[in-house]
N, C-alpha and C positions, 0 to 999 in steps of 0.2 A: 209669780205663779207660772205653772207650766202644765202642758197637756201630756199625759202618759197613761199607762194602763190602770192607774189608781186615782188619777185626778182629771178633771175636766176644765176647759177654759173657753169662755165665750167673749169675743172681742166686740165691744159695742161701738167701735169707731165707725164713722160714716157721716151721713147727713142727719143732724138733729134739728128739732124746732128751737127757735131762739127769739128772744125779745129783750130789749134793754128796759130797765126799770128806774128811770131817773128820779121819780118821786117816791121810790121805795114803798110802793103800794102792793107788791106782788104777794107777800105773805098774807096780809089781811084779805086780799081779794082771792086767795086760793089758787094762785098760779101753779102750785105744785100738783094740781089736778089736771093740768093741761093749759096750753097757751092759745088764746083766741083774740086777735089774730096772731099768727106766728109767721116767721120767715125762716128759710133754711140756713143752716150754718154748718161748716165742716169741722169735725172733731177727729184728730187733734189739730188745733191751730189757734192762733190769737184771733180775737174778734176785730182787731183794729183796722186791718186792711181788707177785710171782706166786704165792708159797706162804707160808704162815704161818711155817714153820721156817727160811726163808731171809732174813727181813727184816734181822736183825743179823748174818748169817753172814759171818765173816771166815775165809777159807781157800780150799782148792782145790775146783773143781767141773768137771765134764766135760760137754762138748757133743758130740753125735754126729749126723752127717747123712749120708744116702746120696744119691747122684746118678748119673745116666747121661749122660756127654757124648756128643755126636753123632759118628758116624764121619767126618763131613766135616771134623773138626778134624785129620785125619791130615796130617802135614807141617808143622803150625804149632807154634810154641812156646807152652806153656800155663803160666799163672801163677795162683797163689792169692793173693788180696788180702783181708786182714781190715781192715775200716774202723776198728775200735777194740775192743781187749780190755783191760778194766781189772781187774788191773793188769799182771800177767805172764802170758805165754802160751807153751805148747808145743804143737806141731802135728804130728799124724801123718796120713799118707795111706796107706790099705791096709796098716796095720801098721808103716810105716816112718816114723820121726821125720824131718821135713823142715826144722824150724827152730824157733827160739825168739825171743821179743821181750819186752823189758821197757819199761814205760811205757804208761799208758792214753792214750786220746784221739786218737792219730794212727795212720795206716794203716801196715801193713807187708806186704811182698810176698815170696813164695818161688816160684822156678821149680819146676814139678812135672811137666815134660814127660816125664821118664823114669819117673814113678810112676803116671801116669793110665792107666786102661784105657778106651780108646774103645769106644763102643757096648756097654758093660758096666757093671754096678753097681760103684761105688767107695764106700769108707767113709772119711769124714773125721772125725777126732776132734781136739778142741781142749780142752786143759786150761787153764783160766783160774783165777788166784788173785788175791785182793785183800787180802793180808796187810798190816797196818800195820807198817812198819819205819822206824827213824830214818834209814836211809841212802837212802830213796826220796824221790822228788819227785812229789807233796808228801810230806813226812815224816810219820811217825806211829809210835806205839808202843802196843801193846795194854795194857802195864802202866801207862804213864804218859801218853804223848801229848805230852810237852813242856810248855812254859810255858802255852800256851792251854788245853790239856786239863786241866792241873792246876788252873788258875784257874777253869775252868768246871765241873770235876767231871763231864764228860760221858761218855756211853756210846752207841756205841763211842768209844774214847779217841783221837779224831783230834786233829791239831795244826792244824785248820782248821775253819771254821764252815759246813760243808755235809756232806751225807751221803756216806759212803764206799761208793757203789754198786759192785757187781761184775757182770761179765758181758760178753757180746758186745753192745756198745751201738750198733754201726752195721753195715750190711750186709756180708756175706761174698760175694765174687765169685770165679768162675773167669773168666779171659779169655785170649784168644790174641793173639799178635803174629806177623807174618811173620818169615822168617829174617833179612831186613834190615829193621830197624825204627827208628822214632823213639824215642829214650829220654828226651829232655828238650826242653822248649821254654821259653824265657825271653823275655818281652815287656816292653819298657820304652818308655814313651811320653813325648813332649815336645810343646811348643807353640811354633810359630813364627808370630807374628802371628795370622792367622785360620786357619792350617793346623795340622793335627796331624801329628806325626812318630812313626812306629811302628818301633822297632828290634826285630828278631827274631833270636834266637840259638837254633840247633837243634843237638842232638846225636843221633847215630845210633850203632848198635852195630858198624859197620864203618868203616874209615878213609876210603875214597874214595867218590865217586859224586855224583849230581846230584839236584836237586829244585826245588821252587818254593814260594813263599809267596803266598797269594792273600787279599785282603781285600775283602769285599763292602761297598760304599758305596751303598746303595739299588740303583739299576739299573746302577751302575758297578762294574766289577771291576778292582781294582789288583793287580798281580802283580810279583814280582821273582824272579830265579833264585837258586838255592842251589848252591854248589859246595863240596863237603866236602873238608877236609884234616885228617887226624888225627881224623876223626869229628866235626868241628865246622864249621858254616857260619853265616854271618850275612847279613842283608839289612835294608834300610831302605825303608819306604814313606812317601810324602808324601800326606796326605789333604787336598785343597783344601777350604776353607770347612768345616772339621770341626765336628761337634757335640761339645763337650767334656763328659765325664761329670761329673755333679754330682747332689746330691740333688734339684735342681729338674728336671734333664733327664738321667736315668741311661741315656744312649744307649749301646748296645753294637754293635760292629761284628764280624760273624763273620769269623774268621781261620782259614784252612786251610793246614796244612803238608803238602806232598806229597813223597814220595820217588819217583823215577822211574828206570827203566832203559830208555832209548830212549823209545818212545811208551807204554810200559806203566807204570801206576801200581803201585808196590810197596807203599807204606804211605801212610796218610792219618790226620791228626789235626786236629780242629777245636776251637777255643775262642773264647769271646766276649771282645772287647777293649774296654775303656773308655779313651778318650784323656783323660788328666788328669795334672796335676802336683800334688805335695804338697811343701811346704817350710816351714821355720821361718825367720822373718826378725825379728830383735829379739825382741819379746815377743808376736808374733802368729803364728798358723798360717795359711798361705796355701794355698788350693785353687784351682788354675788362676790363680795370681797374685793372688787376692783374699782378704782376711781372712775367716775362717770361725769361727763360734762353735758348739761342739758342745752340743746339747741331747739328753738321753737318759738312759741307765740303765747300771748294772751288771745283768747277768742271771745266770741259771743254766739249764742244760739239766735241767729237773726238771718232772715232771708225775705225777699219781697213776697208779699201777699200772705204767706203763712206765718210771718212774724217769728215768734219763738216756738211755734208748734213743731213737733217732731216731723221731720221730712227725711225719709230714708235715702232717697237718691242724693240729696244734698249732703247727708252724712257720709255716704260712700265717696262722693266727689271730694269732700274736704280731706278725708284720709288719704285719698290718692294724691292730692296736692301736697299734703304734708310729706309724703314719701318722695314726690317729685322734687321738692325744694330741699330735701335733705334734713328735715326736722325730725327729732326723736321724742318730742314732748310738747305739752301745752298745759296751761292752767285753766281751770273751769271758771274763768272770770265772768261774772262775780256771783256765781250761784251754782248749785249742782246741775250738771247736764243730765241728759237722758240716760236711762239704763242701757239703751241700745248703743249709745256712744261709748259707755264703759266696756261693754262686751266687745265692741269692734276694736277698741284700744287693746284689750287683751289679745285679740286675734292678730292684730297688725303690729304689735310691739311698740306701742306709743306710751310713753311715761306721762302720768297725770299728777298734777298738783290739784287736789280736790278741795274746793272752797265752798263754805257756807255763804248765804247771801248777805253777810254782814259788811256791807259797803256803805261808806258815808256816815259811819257812827260818829256821834258828837256827844259832848259832855257838859253842855251849857244850859240845860233846861230843867235842872233839879234832880234830886236823888230818886224820886218816885218814878219818873220816866226812864231814867238810866237803869234802874232795877228791872223795870218791865222789859226793856230791850235785852238786858242780860239774860233773863229767863227765856225770852224768845231765842236768843243765840244758843243757849244750852239745849233747848228742844231741837233746834236744827242740827247741832252737833250729834245728838243721840240718833236722830233719824238718818243722818248722812252716814255715820259709821255703821249703823245697822244695815243700811242698803248696800254699801260699797266695800265692806271690810274684806270680802273674799276675792276682789279683783287684783291680780298681780300687777296690772298697769298702774294702779293707784299707789304711788310711792311716798306721798306726803299729804298731810291735812293742812289746810289754811283756815284760820278762824276769823280772819278779817282782812278787808282790803281798804287801805288808806283811811284808817280811823283818824278823826280830826281832833288834835289836842286843843285844850284851851290855849288862848293866845296864839292861835294858828298863824295869823298874818304876821305877828312879830317874829315867829319862828321862820316863816317862809321868806321873809325879807332878810334874814341873816342876823348876825350880831350875837349878843349874849342871850342865850335861851333862858327863859324863866324856869324856876324849879317845876318839875312835873308834879301834879297832884297824885299822892300815893293811891287814892281811891281809883284813879283811872288805871294805874298799873295793876291793881288788884283785880279790876274787871277782866283784864286779859289773862292774868295769872289763873283765875278761876276757870276760864274757858280752856286754857292750855292744859291745866291739871285734869279737867274732866276728859278731854280728848285722849290724853295719855292713859288715863285709867280705863277707858273703853278699848283702847288699842295701843298697847305698849310696843308694838312692832314697827311703827312708822314714825318718822320725824314729824314734828308739828311746827308750823310757822304762822306768822301774820305778815302782811305786806305793808310796808311803811311808805307813806308819802314824804315828800321833801319837808323837813322839819319834824319828822316823827321822833319822839323822845327815845334816846338810846336805851332808857330803862325798859321800854316796851320791847325793843329788839332783843335785849339781853335775855328775855324770857324764852326765846325760841331756840330750836335746834339748828335751824338754817336761817340766816339773815336774808330777808327778801325786801328789796327796795324798788320803788318806781322813781325814775329820774328823767327829767326833760331839760337838762342844760342844752341850750341851743334852740329851745322851742318856747316853753312858758317863761323861762328865765334865760337871759343872754341870747334872746332870739336873733337869728341871723349871724351869730358869732360862733361858728362851729369849732374852730380851734380853741377858743377860750372855753367853750363848753366841755370839750374833751379834757382840757387841763384841769378844770374844776372837778369833773368826774373822777379823774385819776387821784387827785388829792383826797377827795372824800372816801373813795374806796380804801386807800391806804390807811386813813385815819380810823375807819370802821374796823378794818382787820386788826389794826394794832389794839383797839379798845376791846374787841370781842373775841378775836381769834377763832371765828367760826366760818364755815363756807358762806359765800355771798352769792345770791342770784339776783341779777337785775331783771325783775319780773315785768317791767314796762320801760320802754324807751322808743321814741319814734316821732314822726312829724306828719301833720296833716298834708295830704298830697292830692291835688285835684287831677284826675286822670287826663293826660294829654297836654298838661301845662308844662312848659319847658323854659329854661333860661341857662345862659352861660355868661358869667359864672353863676353858680346855683343861687337861687333866691327861695325864700320860704314859700311853701305851697306848691313848688314845682317837683317834678319827679326826680330831677337831679339833686335837689336839696335832701330829699328823703334818702337817696342812696348814700350821699356823703355823710349824713348824720349817722346812719347805721354803720357805715364803714369805720368812722372814728370811734364809736362806742365799742365795736367788736375788736378793734385794734387795742384799745385800752385794756379790755378784758383779757385779750390773748397774752398780754405781758404780765398777768397776775394769776398764778396757778390757783389761788384761793377763790377766784371767781368760778363757781361751780356751774353756772348756767347763765344764758342770755335769752330772754324771751322778748321778742319784738312786739310792740304794740302798734298795730293789731294784725291778725291774720287777714281779715277782710274788713272793708268799710261797713259800718253798721249804723242803723237808725238811732237817733237820740232825740231829745226834746229840741224844739225850735229855739233859736237864740241868735244874738248878733255874732257869737263866736262859732256858730255851727251852721254853715251854709246848707240850705235845703233840708234842715233838720237831720244832718248826717255828721258822723265823725269819720273823716277821710284818712285816718292813719293806717288803713289796711295796706298790705302789699298786694292784695287782690282787691278788685272792686266788689261791691255787694253781691253781684252776680258771678263772681269768681273769675274775672278776667285779670291776667297778671299786669302789674305795673313794672316799671324798670327795676324797682327794688326786688321784686320776686326773682327776676333773672340774676340780679347781683347776689342774692342770698343763695340761690342754687349753685352758682359758681363757687361760692365761699364754703358751702356746707357739704356738697356732694363729693364724696371721695371714693 
């Protein structure tokens, strides 16, 4: 949503009334009519670190906000948009339930035109719950948490190695649209010699009508007419001597779509367009027709107190640090990041591997649960592509991180791998096919853990693997780990012939702990492990990217393998202070 001369936007961020509901009594007790007693809570933010009794809370909690929309909204259609509610949400407005949504990290919208009182106080209530269930994506189980939780003995018992934050993590907005309105814009760019080609497809909520597409190129304005049939219109603009979007020159062209009725503008929507192409050719990734190598990180949306909630100063700081260290990319591990993060990546020239929350998927609890998770993943793919399809920074979709094959421990320990169940391969084939059907312009991948079946990796356009030789296996043996990595990379390339990105590699590093010679958990060991992995990759042109795990230390569940409930693999601390490895990478990457 955006504010302009035809649309209105009201941000409901701020202090809300809040109460946890451990007995799940709020619906029956009518908490959607107001909370008594209530305590204040900040939105957007996780609830976990704002109060002592909410840190490990898994269950339902209620948010209530009051607002007064202006009388000038009369005659407009009014919508409520929640940027992210983790994990499930039910929404009431003035005592009437208006909708439900399942799945954190992506926005959802309900029309509330008939329920809003203009120029009067309204009461909005959102029940959010973050229960861990095996049928969810990501999956979890309070009693067990699956293979990873059982192995790590962690609390809360997640099936993934990051914290199960709960709450309203991104802004909540009310916005208006006119009666005849733009409902979707899809922009696809191409390159023709020195020119840029911008294809625009627009949908509106009525079948017929006219409009226009305008692109601002410095002092020049390029425009093309739109003529709608069955609610859809298309146009193509040719930009002479275009500046092609890249990390070196992240140039953006403002593009405006207008709906018109005669000389009158009915609706207007503006977005920034980066003209660029992304393709896979043989074992290289091509940006604007030229090979590109990704340098960067896996990240997390995680910071003290606000948890996973949107924090714009931290976002700006992180992008400054990415530039400082010489990184050109990161993966949204292991869920979609905020829209603000995507827009800033467009502006700053950061390349994004955009990932749905399908982390820790497993296949050992029966076909019914597996099918439920598959449908959840498909919904997340649809929502993610719809949200992020127009961002030039997004160069690849990822449909899973470290899915766990049956017989995982046998595969992890090496030796003869058992045959993979074709049903598990079909699971990912369906997801990848769906993603390509929604967006044929970007490569699609999944990220494989050690022991990931090669049949799964063969489905992808780019082979992405997480490897920890020298840490989880061959711990303390850096030279042996580098040798094993080199052998596996060569074997994968010979088998698949595709670009390979190592999307995770790293070592837990307690800040300020040192040793000579390097030992595990010291800053020296982290530097030497990163050095060896980067050296192995540099000798292999088919390695198209190296993403260190992790950009910054992040909170996870408590367990004997996670001191202080933290994953310390960051090259920056959780509050963004550099470790030795950050300076090493800056020397390596900044040219």
